[in-house]
Each structure stands twice: as C-alpha cells, then as structure tokens.
N, CA, C and O atoms as a GROMACS GRO file, in nm:
protein
  572
    1UNK      N    1  15.522  15.082  10.375
    1UNK     CA    2  15.471  15.088  10.510
    1UNK      C    3  15.573  15.144  10.608
    1UNK      O    4  15.537  15.189  10.717
    2UNK      N    5  15.701  15.142  10.568
    2UNK     CA    6  15.802  15.195  10.659
    2UNK      C    7  15.779  15.343  10.687
    2UNK      O    8  15.822  15.394  10.791
    3UNK      N    9  15.714  15.413  10.594
    3UNK     CA   10  15.683  15.555  10.616
    3UNK      C   11  15.590  15.574  10.736
    3UNK      O   12  15.586  15.681  10.796
    4UNK      N   13  15.516  15.471  10.769
    4UNK     CA   14  15.424  15.475  10.883
    4UNK      C   15  15.484  15.413  11.008
    4UNK      O   16  15.415  15.399  11.109
    5UNK      N   17  15.610  15.378  11.003
    5UNK     CA   18  15.677  15.322  11.119
    5UNK      C   19  15.671  15.171  11.130
    5UNK      O   20  15.716  15.115  11.231
    6UNK      N   21  15.616  15.103  11.031
    6UNK     CA   22  15.606  14.958  11.035
    6UNK      C   23  15.736  14.897  10.986
    6UNK      O   24  15.776  14.918  10.872
    7UNK      N   25  15.802  14.820  11.072
    7UNK     CA   26  15.929  14.758  11.035
    7UNK      C   27  15.916  14.606  11.023
    7UNK      O   28  16.011  14.540  10.981
    8UNK      N   29  15.802  14.552  11.059
    8UNK     CA   30  15.781  14.407  11.053
    8UNK      C   31  15.730  14.370  10.914
    8UNK      O   32  15.668  14.453  10.847
    9UNK      N   33  15.756  14.247  10.870
    9UNK     CA   34  15.702  14.205  10.741
    9UNK      C   35  15.548  14.201  10.744
    9UNK      O   36  15.489  14.166  10.846
   10UNK      N   37  15.488  14.235  10.634
   10UNK     CA   38  15.343  14.229  10.620
   10UNK      C   39  15.306  14.112  10.529
   10UNK      O   40  15.374  14.086  10.430
   11UNK      N   41  15.200  14.044  10.564
   11UNK     CA   42  15.153  13.930  10.485
   11UNK      C   43  15.007  13.956  10.447
   11UNK      O   44  14.925  13.991  10.532
   12UNK      N   45  14.978  13.940  10.323
   12UNK     CA   46  14.842  13.961  10.274
   12UNK      C   47  14.768  13.829  10.278
   12UNK      O   48  14.815  13.728  10.224
   13UNK      N   49  14.654  13.829  10.340
   13UNK     CA   50  14.569  13.710  10.343
   13UNK      C   51  14.431  13.749  10.293
   13UNK      O   52  14.398  13.868  10.288
   14UNK      N   53  14.353  13.651  10.258
   14UNK     CA   54  14.218  13.681  10.211
   14UNK      C   55  14.117  13.605  10.296
   14UNK      O   56  14.141  13.494  10.341
   15UNK      N   57  14.006  13.667  10.315
   15UNK     CA   58  13.891  13.606  10.380
   15UNK      C   59  13.774  13.633  10.288
   15UNK      O   60  13.748  13.747  10.250
   16UNK      N   61  13.703  13.529  10.254
   16UNK     CA   62  13.596  13.546  10.156
   16UNK      C   63  13.464  13.495  10.213
   16UNK      O   64  13.460  13.405  10.297
   17UNK      N   65  13.358  13.555  10.164
   17UNK     CA   66  13.224  13.509  10.194
   17UNK      C   67  13.172  13.443  10.067
   17UNK      O   68  13.181  13.500   9.958
   18UNK      N   69  13.118  13.325  10.083
   18UNK     CA   70  13.062  13.252   9.970
   18UNK      C   71  12.951  13.335   9.907
   18UNK      O   72  12.859  13.379   9.976
   19UNK      N   73  12.960  13.357   9.778
   19UNK     CA   74  12.862  13.437   9.705
   19UNK      C   75  12.721  13.382   9.720
   19UNK      O   76  12.624  13.458   9.717
   20UNK      N   77  12.709  13.253   9.738
   20UNK     CA   78  12.581  13.187   9.755
   20UNK      C   79  12.505  13.244   9.876
   20UNK      O   80  12.383  13.254   9.874
   21UNK      N   81  12.578  13.282   9.981
   21UNK     CA   82  12.516  13.338  10.101
   21UNK      C   83  12.458  13.476  10.071
   21UNK      O   84  12.349  13.509  10.118
   22UNK      N   85  12.529  13.555   9.992
   22UNK     CA   86  12.479  13.688   9.956
   22UNK      C   87  12.354  13.678   9.869
   22UNK      O   88  12.261  13.756   9.886
   23UNK      N   89  12.352  13.584   9.778
   23UNK     CA   90  12.236  13.565   9.692
   23UNK      C   91  12.116  13.521   9.775
   23UNK      O   92  12.005  13.570   9.756
   24UNK      N   93  12.138  13.428   9.868
   24UNK     CA   94  12.028  13.378   9.952
   24UNK      C   95  11.971  13.491  10.038
   24UNK      O   96  11.850  13.496  10.061
   25UNK      N   97  12.056  13.580  10.086
   25UNK     CA   98  12.010  13.690  10.170
   25UNK      C   99  11.907  13.774  10.098
   25UNK      O  100  11.807  13.814  10.157
   26UNK      N  101  11.931  13.802   9.972
   26UNK     CA  102  11.841  13.890   9.899
   26UNK      C  103  11.708  13.824   9.866
   26UNK      O  104  11.607  13.894   9.849
   27UNK      N  105  11.705  13.692   9.856
   27UNK     CA  106  11.582  13.626   9.814
   27UNK      C  107  11.504  13.564   9.929
   27UNK      O  108  11.392  13.517   9.907
   28UNK      N  109  11.559  13.560  10.050
   28UNK     CA  110  11.496  13.489  10.161
   28UNK      C  111  11.409  13.583  10.244
   28UNK      O  112  11.454  13.689  10.288
   29UNK      N  113  11.286  13.542  10.265
   29UNK     CA  114  11.194  13.618  10.350
   29UNK      C  115  11.133  13.527  10.456
   29UNK      O  116  11.026  13.559  10.508
   30UNK      N  117  11.198  13.414  10.488
   30UNK     CA  118  11.131  13.310  10.566
   30UNK      C  119  11.164  13.308  10.715
   30UNK      O  120  11.132  13.209  10.781
   31UNK      N  121  11.225  13.411  10.771
   31UNK     CA  122  11.254  13.408  10.915
   31UNK      C  123  11.124  13.404  10.994
   31UNK      O  124  11.030  13.478  10.965
   32UNK      N  125  11.120  13.318  11.092
   32UNK     CA  126  11.004  13.305  11.180
   32UNK      C  127  11.005  13.421  11.279
   32UNK      O  128  11.095  13.431  11.363
   33UNK      N  129  10.908  13.507  11.270
   33UNK     CA  130  10.906  13.627  11.355
   33UNK      C  131  10.859  13.597  11.498
   33UNK      O  132  10.875  13.681  11.587
   34UNK      N  133  10.803  13.479  11.520
   34UNK     CA  134  10.751  13.445  11.653
   34UNK      C  135  10.853  13.380  11.743
   34UNK      O  136  10.827  13.360  11.862
   35UNK      N  137  10.968  13.346  11.690
   35UNK     CA  138  11.072  13.288  11.775
   35UNK      C  139  11.207  13.345  11.733
   35UNK      O  140  11.223  13.397  11.622
   36UNK      N  141  11.302  13.336  11.823
   36UNK     CA  142  11.436  13.385  11.796
   36UNK      C  143  11.530  13.268  11.782
   36UNK      O  144  11.533  13.179  11.868
   37UNK      N  145  11.607  13.266  11.677
   37UNK     CA  146  11.700  13.158  11.648
   37UNK      C  147  11.844  13.209  11.657
   37UNK      O  148  11.882  13.304  11.590
   38UNK      N  149  11.923  13.143  11.741
   38UNK     CA  150  12.065  13.175  11.756
   38UNK      C  151  12.144  13.067  11.685
   38UNK      O  152  12.109  12.949  11.692
   39UNK      N  153  12.251  13.106  11.617
   39UNK     CA  154  12.339  13.008  11.551
   39UNK      C  155  12.482  13.029  11.599
   39UNK      O  156  12.530  13.141  11.612
   40UNK      N  157  12.548  12.916  11.624
   40UNK     CA  158  12.692  12.910  11.652
   40UNK      C  159  12.749  12.831  11.535
   40UNK      O  160  12.710  12.717  11.512
   41UNK      N  161  12.840  12.891  11.462
   41UNK     CA  162  12.897  12.830  11.343
   41UNK      C  163  13.050  12.837  11.354
   41UNK      O  164  13.113  12.932  11.309
   42UNK      N  165  13.107  12.733  11.416
   42UNK     CA  166  13.251  12.733  11.441
   42UNK      C  167  13.293  12.593  11.486
   42UNK      O  168  13.210  12.504  11.502
   43UNK      N  169  13.424  12.576  11.505
   43UNK     CA  170  13.471  12.451  11.565
   43UNK      C  171  13.413  12.439  11.705
   43UNK      O  172  13.407  12.537  11.779
   44UNK      N  173  13.372  12.322  11.740
   44UNK     CA  174  13.313  12.298  11.873
   44UNK      C  175  13.427  12.264  11.967
   44UNK      O  176  13.468  12.149  11.980
   45UNK      N  177  13.479  12.368  12.033
   45UNK     CA  178  13.595  12.357  12.122
   45UNK      C  179  13.572  12.446  12.244
   45UNK      O  180  13.494  12.541  12.239
   46UNK      N  181  13.639  12.414  12.354
   46UNK     CA  182  13.627  12.496  12.474
   46UNK      C  183  13.667  12.641  12.447
   46UNK      O  184  13.598  12.733  12.489
   47UNK      N  185  13.779  12.661  12.376
   47UNK     CA  186  13.828  12.798  12.352
   47UNK      C  187  13.737  12.880  12.262
   47UNK      O  188  13.750  13.002  12.255
   48UNK      N  189  13.645  12.814  12.194
   48UNK     CA  190  13.547  12.885  12.111
   48UNK      C  191  13.425  12.924  12.194
   48UNK      O  192  13.332  12.986  12.142
   49UNK      N  193  13.427  12.889  12.322
   49UNK     CA  194  13.320  12.930  12.413
   49UNK      C  195  13.195  12.845  12.406
   49UNK      O  196  13.086  12.893  12.437
   50UNK      N  197  13.209  12.719  12.366
   50UNK     CA  198  13.091  12.635  12.349
   50UNK      C  199  13.010  12.621  12.478
   50UNK      O  200  12.887  12.622  12.473
   51UNK      N  201  13.075  12.607  12.592
   51UNK     CA  202  13.000  12.588  12.717
   51UNK      C  203  12.942  12.720  12.766
   51UNK      O  204  12.833  12.721  12.824
   52UNK      N  205  13.011  12.830  12.746
   52UNK     CA  206  12.955  12.961  12.778
   52UNK      C  207  12.830  12.986  12.693
   52UNK      O  208  12.730  13.039  12.741
   53UNK      N  209  12.838  12.947  12.567
   53UNK     CA  210  12.724  12.960  12.477
   53UNK      C  211  12.604  12.880  12.528
   53UNK      O  212  12.494  12.932  12.539
   54UNK      N  213  12.627  12.754  12.559
   54UNK     CA  214  12.518  12.667  12.605
   54UNK      C  215  12.459  12.718  12.736
   54UNK      O  216  12.337  12.722  12.751
   55UNK      N  217  12.544  12.756  12.831
   55UNK     CA  218  12.495  12.806  12.959
   55UNK      C  219  12.417  12.938  12.943
   55UNK      O  220  12.314  12.958  13.007
   56UNK      N  221  12.467  13.026  12.858
   56UNK     CA  222  12.397  13.152  12.832
   56UNK      C  223  12.261  13.128  12.767
   56UNK      O  224  12.161  13.191  12.801
   57UNK      N  225  12.259  13.036  12.672
   57UNK     CA  226  12.134  13.000  12.606
   57UNK      C  227  12.034  12.946  12.707
   57UNK      O  228  11.916  12.981  12.705
   58UNK      N  229  12.081  12.860  12.796
   58UNK     CA  230  11.994  12.801  12.897
   58UNK      C  231  11.933  12.910  12.985
   58UNK      O  232  11.815  12.903  13.019
   59UNK      N  233  12.011  13.012  13.021
   59UNK     CA  234  11.959  13.123  13.098
   59UNK      C  235  11.856  13.204  13.020
   59UNK      O  236  11.754  13.245  13.074
   60UNK      N  237  11.884  13.227  12.892
   60UNK     CA  238  11.790  13.302  12.808
   60UNK      C  239  11.655  13.231  12.794
   60UNK      O  240  11.551  13.295  12.785
   61UNK      N  241  11.659  13.098  12.793
   61UNK     CA  242  11.536  13.019  12.779
   61UNK      C  243  11.438  13.046  12.892
   61UNK      O  244  11.317  13.035  12.872
   62UNK      N  245  11.488  13.079  13.007
   62UNK     CA  246  11.398  13.105  13.121
   62UNK      C  247  11.309  13.225  13.094
   62UNK      O  248  11.194  13.230  13.137
   63UNK      N  249  11.363  13.322  13.023
   63UNK     CA  250  11.286  13.443  12.991
   63UNK      C  251  11.219  13.435  12.853
   63UNK      O  252  11.113  13.493  12.831
   64UNK      N  253  11.284  13.364  12.761
   64UNK     CA  254  11.235  13.353  12.623
   64UNK      C  255  11.222  13.205  12.585
   64UNK      O  256  11.312  13.150  12.521
   65UNK      N  257  11.113  13.140  12.624
   65UNK     CA  258  11.103  12.994  12.605
   65UNK      C  259  11.100  12.949  12.459
   65UNK      O  260  11.124  12.831  12.432
   66UNK      N  261  11.071  13.036  12.366
   66UNK     CA  262  11.065  12.996  12.224
   66UNK      C  263  11.199  13.012  12.151
   66UNK      O  264  11.206  12.990  12.030
   67UNK      N  265  11.302  13.051  12.222
   67UNK     CA  266  11.433  13.069  12.161
   67UNK      C  267  11.492  12.933  12.123
   67UNK      O  268  11.470  12.833  12.191
   68UNK      N  269  11.568  12.931  12.013
   68UNK     CA  270  11.634  12.807  11.969
   68UNK      C  271  11.781  12.832  11.948
   68UNK      O  272  11.824  12.945  11.925
   69UNK      N  273  11.859  12.725  11.956
   69UNK     CA  274  12.004  12.732  11.934
   69UNK      C  275  12.045  12.624  11.835
   69UNK      O  276  12.020  12.505  11.857
   70UNK      N  277  12.108  12.666  11.727
   70UNK     CA  278  12.165  12.574  11.628
   70UNK      C  279  12.316  12.579  11.640
   70UNK      O  280  12.376  12.686  11.625
   71UNK      N  281  12.376  12.465  11.667
   71UNK     CA  282  12.522  12.455  11.677
   71UNK      C  283  12.570  12.381  11.554
   71UNK      O  284  12.539  12.264  11.533
   72UNK      N  285  12.646  12.453  11.471
   72UNK     CA  286  12.696  12.397  11.346
   72UNK      C  287  12.848  12.396  11.351
   72UNK      O  288  12.912  12.500  11.364
   73UNK      N  289  12.905  12.278  11.339
   73UNK     CA  290  13.049  12.262  11.340
   73UNK      C  291  13.088  12.129  11.400
   73UNK      O  292  13.006  12.058  11.458
   74UNK      N  293  13.213  12.097  11.384
   74UNK     CA  294  13.269  11.976  11.442
   74UNK      C  295  13.391  12.015  11.525
   74UNK      O  296  13.441  12.127  11.512
   75UNK      N  297  13.437  11.925  11.608
   75UNK     CA  298  13.555  11.955  11.688
   75UNK      C  299  13.567  11.859  11.804
   75UNK      O  300  13.484  11.770  11.822
   76UNK      N  301  13.672  11.878  11.881
   76UNK     CA  302  13.705  11.788  11.990
   76UNK      C  303  13.605  11.785  12.103
   76UNK      O  304  13.602  11.689  12.180
   77UNK      N  305  13.520  11.889  12.116
   77UNK     CA  306  13.422  11.894  12.224
   77UNK      C  307  13.280  11.862  12.176
   77UNK      O  308  13.186  11.875  12.254
   78UNK      N  309  13.264  11.821  12.052
   78UNK     CA  310  13.129  11.800  11.999
   78UNK      C  311  13.050  11.699  12.082
   78UNK      O  312  12.939  11.729  12.127
   79UNK      N  313  13.106  11.581  12.104
   79UNK     CA  314  13.034  11.478  12.178
   79UNK      C  315  13.010  11.522  12.324
   79UNK      O  316  12.901  11.502  12.378
   80UNK      N  317  13.110  11.582  12.385
   80UNK     CA  318  13.095  11.630  12.523
   80UNK      C  319  12.988  11.739  12.531
   80UNK      O  320  12.911  11.743  12.628
   81UNK      N  321  12.981  11.825  12.433
   81UNK     CA  322  12.880  11.931  12.432
   81UNK      C  323  12.740  11.871  12.420
   81UNK      O  324  12.647  11.916  12.487
   82UNK      N  325  12.725  11.771  12.335
   82UNK     CA  326  12.596  11.703  12.322
   82UNK      C  327  12.555  11.640  12.455
   82UNK      O  328  12.439  11.650  12.497
   83UNK      N  329  12.649  11.575  12.520
   83UNK     CA  330  12.621  11.511  12.649
   83UNK      C  331  12.587  11.617  12.755
   83UNK      O  332  12.500  11.595  12.839
   84UNK      N  333  12.656  11.728  12.752
   84UNK     CA  334  12.631  11.838  12.846
   84UNK      C  335  12.488  11.890  12.832
   84UNK      O  336  12.418  11.910  12.932
   85UNK      N  337  12.445  11.911  12.708
   85UNK     CA  338  12.308  11.957  12.682
   85UNK      C  339  12.206  11.854  12.731
   85UNK      O  340  12.106  11.890  12.792
   86UNK      N  341  12.232  11.727  12.705
   86UNK     CA  342  12.141  11.621  12.747
   86UNK      C  343  12.137  11.610  12.901
   86UNK      O  344  12.030  11.598  12.960
   87UNK      N  345  12.253  11.614  12.964
   87UNK     CA  346  12.262  11.603  13.109
   87UNK      C  347  12.188  11.716  13.180
   87UNK      O  348  12.125  11.694  13.284
   88UNK      N  349  12.196  11.837  13.124
   88UNK     CA  350  12.128  11.952  13.184
   88UNK      C  351  11.984  11.965  13.136
   88UNK      O  352  11.910  12.054  13.179
   89UNK      N  353  11.944  11.873  13.046
   89UNK     CA  354  11.807  11.872  12.992
   89UNK      C  355  11.770  12.008  12.931
   89UNK      O  356  11.664  12.064  12.958
   90UNK      N  357  11.860  12.060  12.848
   90UNK     CA  358  11.838  12.187  12.780
   90UNK      C  359  11.763  12.159  12.649
   90UNK      O  360  11.810  12.082  12.566
   91UNK      N  361  11.650  12.221  12.633
   91UNK     CA  362  11.565  12.200  12.516
   91UNK      C  363  11.600  12.297  12.403
   91UNK      O  364  11.666  12.399  12.424
   92UNK      N  365  11.556  12.262  12.284
   92UNK     CA  366  11.567  12.348  12.165
   92UNK      C  367  11.711  12.375  12.120
   92UNK      O  368  11.741  12.481  12.066
   93UNK      N  369  11.798  12.278  12.144
   93UNK     CA  370  11.935  12.286  12.094
   93UNK      C  371  11.952  12.176  11.990
   93UNK      O  372  11.927  12.059  12.018
   94UNK      N  373  11.995  12.214  11.871
   94UNK     CA  374  12.020  12.118  11.764
   94UNK      C  375  12.164  12.125  11.720
   94UNK      O  376  12.218  12.234  11.697
   95UNK      N  377  12.228  12.010  11.708
   95UNK     CA  378  12.364  11.998  11.659
   95UNK      C  379  12.357  11.953  11.513
   95UNK      O  380  12.291  11.854  11.482
   96UNK      N  381  12.424  12.026  11.425
   96UNK     CA  382  12.413  11.999  11.282
   96UNK      C  383  12.542  11.946  11.218
   96UNK      O  384  12.540  11.908  11.102
   97UNK      N  385  12.651  11.942  11.290
   97UNK     CA  386  12.777  11.899  11.230
   97UNK      C  387  12.828  12.006  11.134
   97UNK      O  388  12.790  12.123  11.143
   98UNK      N  389  12.914  11.965  11.045
   98UNK     CA  390  12.974  12.056  10.948
   98UNK      C  391  12.871  12.094  10.842
   98UNK      O  392  12.806  12.007  10.784
   99UNK      N  393  12.856  12.223  10.817
   99UNK     CA  394  12.764  12.272  10.716
   99UNK      C  395  12.840  12.329  10.598
   99UNK      O  396  12.942  12.395  10.615
  100UNK      N  397  12.790  12.302  10.479
  100UNK     CA  398  12.848  12.356  10.356
  100UNK      C  399  12.737  12.396  10.260
  100UNK      O  400  12.623  12.352  10.275
  101UNK      N  401  12.771  12.477  10.163
  101UNK     CA  402  12.681  12.508  10.053
  101UNK      C  403  12.545  12.558  10.094
  101UNK      O  404  12.532  12.644  10.181
  102UNK      N  405  12.442  12.503  10.028
  102UNK     CA  406  12.305  12.546  10.052
  102UNK      C  407  12.261  12.523  10.196
  102UNK      O  408  12.186  12.603  10.252
  103UNK      N  409  12.307  12.414  10.257
  103UNK     CA  410  12.267  12.386  10.395
  103UNK      C  411  12.315  12.497  10.487
  103UNK      O  412  12.240  12.543  10.574
  104UNK      N  413  12.440  12.542  10.469
  104UNK     CA  414  12.492  12.652  10.550
  104UNK      C  415  12.415  12.780  10.522
  104UNK      O  416  12.377  12.850  10.616
  105UNK      N  417  12.392  12.811  10.396
  105UNK     CA  418  12.316  12.932  10.359
  105UNK      C  419  12.179  12.932  10.422
  105UNK      O  420  12.134  13.033  10.476
  106UNK      N  421  12.111  12.818  10.415
  106UNK     CA  422  11.976  12.808  10.471
  106UNK      C  423  11.976  12.828  10.623
  106UNK      O  424  11.888  12.895  10.677
  107UNK      N  425  12.075  12.769  10.691
  107UNK     CA  426  12.082  12.786  10.836
  107UNK      C  427  12.107  12.932  10.874
  107UNK      O  428  12.046  12.983  10.967
  108UNK      N  429  12.196  12.998  10.802
  108UNK     CA  430  12.223  13.139  10.830
  108UNK      C  431  12.100  13.225  10.802
  108UNK      O  432  12.073  13.320  10.874
  109UNK      N  433  12.026  13.191  10.698
  109UNK     CA  434  11.910  13.271  10.662
  109UNK      C  435  11.794  13.256  10.760
  109UNK      O  436  11.717  13.350  10.778
  110UNK      N  437  11.781  13.141  10.824
  110UNK     CA  438  11.672  13.124  10.921
  110UNK      C  439  11.708  13.180  11.059
  110UNK      O  440  11.619  13.201  11.142
  111UNK      N  441  11.836  13.204  11.084
  111UNK     CA  442  11.881  13.253  11.214
  111UNK      C  443  11.856  13.403  11.226
  111UNK      O  444  11.840  13.475  11.127
  112UNK      N  445  11.853  13.449  11.350
  112UNK     CA  446  11.841  13.590  11.381
  112UNK      C  447  11.969  13.646  11.442
  112UNK      O  448  12.005  13.761  11.418
  113UNK      N  449  12.038  13.563  11.521
  113UNK     CA  450  12.156  13.607  11.596
  113UNK      C  451  12.270  13.507  11.575
  113UNK      O  452  12.250  13.386  11.583
  114UNK      N  453  12.388  13.560  11.549
  114UNK     CA  454  12.511  13.478  11.543
  114UNK      C  455  12.586  13.503  11.672
  114UNK      O  456  12.615  13.617  11.707
  115UNK      N  457  12.619  13.396  11.742
  115UNK     CA  458  12.686  13.409  11.871
  115UNK      C  459  12.817  13.330  11.869
  115UNK      O  460  12.817  13.210  11.845
  116UNK      N  461  12.928  13.399  11.895
  116UNK     CA  462  13.060  13.337  11.900
  116UNK      C  463  13.133  13.389  12.024
  116UNK      O  464  13.204  13.489  12.017
  117UNK      N  465  13.116  13.320  12.140
  117UNK     CA  466  13.178  13.369  12.263
  117UNK      C  467  13.322  13.320  12.280
  117UNK      O  468  13.362  13.276  12.388
  118UNK      N  469  13.398  13.327  12.175
  118UNK     CA  470  13.534  13.272  12.172
  118UNK      C  471  13.631  13.351  12.259
  118UNK      O  472  13.620  13.473  12.270
  119UNK      N  473  13.725  13.281  12.319
  119UNK     CA  474  13.838  13.344  12.386
  119UNK      C  475  13.966  13.296  12.323
  119UNK      O  476  14.073  13.306  12.384
  120UNK      N  477  13.957  13.243  12.201
  120UNK     CA  478  14.070  13.201  12.119
  120UNK      C  479  14.108  13.318  12.029
  120UNK      O  480  14.019  13.391  11.984
  121UNK      N  481  14.235  13.338  12.001
  121UNK     CA  482  14.277  13.445  11.911
  121UNK      C  483  14.223  13.423  11.771
  121UNK      O  484  14.281  13.345  11.695
  122UNK      N  485  14.116  13.489  11.736
  122UNK     CA  486  14.041  13.458  11.615
  122UNK      C  487  14.093  13.521  11.486
  122UNK      O  488  14.093  13.455  11.382
  123UNK      N  489  14.137  13.643  11.490
  123UNK     CA  490  14.161  13.711  11.363
  123UNK      C  491  14.026  13.755  11.307
  123UNK      O  492  13.953  13.827  11.375
  124UNK      N  493  13.992  13.712  11.188
  124UNK     CA  494  13.863  13.744  11.128
  124UNK      C  495  13.800  13.614  11.076
  124UNK      O  496  13.827  13.573  10.963
  125UNK      N  497  13.717  13.551  11.157
  125UNK     CA  498  13.656  13.424  11.118
  125UNK      C  499  13.564  13.438  10.996
  125UNK      O  500  13.486  13.533  10.988
  126UNK      N  501  13.574  13.345  10.904
  126UNK     CA  502  13.483  13.345  10.788
  126UNK      C  503  13.338  13.339  10.833
  126UNK      O  504  13.252  13.405  10.775
  127UNK      N  505  13.310  13.260  10.938
  127UNK     CA  506  13.171  13.247  10.980
  127UNK      C  507  13.115  13.380  11.030
  127UNK      O  508  12.995  13.405  11.014
  128UNK      N  509  13.198  13.464  11.088
  128UNK     CA  510  13.153  13.596  11.131
  128UNK      C  511  13.118  13.682  11.010
  128UNK      O  512  13.015  13.750  11.010
  129UNK      N  513  13.202  13.679  10.909
  129UNK     CA  514  13.173  13.753  10.786
  129UNK      C  515  13.047  13.701  10.719
  129UNK      O  516  12.966  13.778  10.667
  130UNK      N  517  13.030  13.568  10.719
  130UNK     CA  518  12.910  13.508  10.658
  130UNK      C  519  12.785  13.549  10.734
  130UNK      O  520  12.681  13.575  10.674
  131UNK      N  521  12.795  13.555  10.867
  131UNK     CA  522  12.680  13.597  10.947
  131UNK      C  523  12.646  13.743  10.919
  131UNK      O  524  12.529  13.778  10.909
  132UNK      N  525  12.747  13.828  10.908
  132UNK     CA  526  12.722  13.969  10.877
  132UNK      C  527  12.662  13.983  10.737
  132UNK      O  528  12.570  14.062  10.717
  133UNK      N  529  12.713  13.906  10.641
  133UNK     CA  530  12.659  13.910  10.505
  133UNK      C  531  12.515  13.861  10.500
  133UNK      O  532  12.440  13.897  10.409
  134UNK      N  533  12.477  13.778  10.598
  134UNK     CA  534  12.340  13.727  10.605
  134UNK      C  535  12.248  13.821  10.682
  134UNK      O  536  12.129  13.794  10.695
  135UNK      N  537  12.302  13.931  10.733
  135UNK     CA  538  12.222  14.029  10.803
  135UNK      C  539  12.188  13.993  10.947
  135UNK      O  540  12.092  14.046  11.003
  136UNK      N  541  12.266  13.905  11.008
  136UNK     CA  542  12.238  13.864  11.145
  136UNK      C  543  12.292  13.966  11.244
  136UNK      O  544  12.389  14.038  11.215
  137UNK      N  545  12.229  13.972  11.360
  137UNK     CA  546  12.287  14.044  11.474
  137UNK      C  547  12.405  13.963  11.523
  137UNK      O  548  12.396  13.841  11.530
  138UNK      N  549  12.514  14.027  11.556
  138UNK     CA  550  12.637  13.958  11.594
  138UNK      C  551  12.664  13.980  11.742
  138UNK      O  552  12.661  14.094  11.790
  139UNK      N  553  12.690  13.872  11.814
  139UNK     CA  554  12.735  13.880  11.952
  139UNK      C  555  12.864  13.800  11.959
  139UNK      O  556  12.863  13.679  11.935
  140UNK      N  557  12.974  13.866  11.991
  140UNK     CA  558  13.103  13.799  11.999
  140UNK      C  559  13.190  13.872  12.101
  140UNK      O  560  13.145  13.966  12.166
  141UNK      N  561  13.312  13.829  12.113
  141UNK     CA  562  13.406  13.890  12.207
  141UNK      C  563  13.505  13.978  12.130
  141UNK      O  564  13.507  13.977  12.006
  142UNK      N  565  13.585  14.052  12.201
  142UNK     CA  566  13.688  14.134  12.138
  142UNK      C  567  13.795  14.049  12.070
  142UNK      O  568  13.863  14.096  11.978
  143UNK      N  569  13.809  13.926  12.114
  143UNK     CA  570  13.912  13.838  12.059
  143UNK      C  571  13.874  13.805  11.917
  143UNK      O  572  13.946  13.731  11.849
   0.00000   0.00000   0.00000
C-alpha cells in the first residue's frame, strides 16, 4: 500500500451477512403491499438517532396512516424511547428487543424500508448489510 502513499497500518476486518437472510429473501413473497413497514435494527441509543426516527415516523403517519415502525434492538434508551412513544401517543410502533436467527430474517423480510438516522461513527453496520441483502430501501446518514 505504500506505493499508493499509505503510511498508516492497515487492519483487515470482516463484516458478514447471515446466510439465512439471503435464503429467506429468495423464498419470501409475503410483503403487505397495502401498507409500508419501516424497520430500525440497531442499538437503541440517542446517537443512533432513535428520537429523530420516532419523530420522523410520527410526521409520516399524518400523510400515510397505514405506515408501521418496528424497532429492533436493545440499549440505554430503550425504556425512554418506549415512554416517549407512549407519551406522544404514537400508534403503530412496535418494540421487539434483540432479534436473532429466523425472527430477525422474518422481520427484515416483512419490512419495506430500513431506516438508520445515526450520527454515531458507524463504519459498516451489519444491520445495514442485512437490510440491503433483504432488498430493502435504505435511508441512513453519511456517518
């Protein structure tokens, strides 16, 4: 790499998508065409944009009342986010906790849009790759 002017050490890391998600993508035809489902699949933290997500979803509901939001993940803001949704009386938001295996694959397959409004230095989140492998539309930040 020094031929390209790189003088810093390079570290190889891997990011993988569970093969189960790719298999489910090919066999699933069950998306509900009459409603739009958004999924957030990450740690539930302020820096991951959880409140921006909830507020944006609430605004979208005014124009698209059949839209749904699935929040999958755990974190320091999970309970506060649940209370925030309840306090604002925001409908069609479901909190699922940590998802693994078939449950995660099924949630990704029923979703239409993956939304990650993070302002945390992300790198390449596995959940983003899984959403892309599931054929979802991706909405995220440059971070």
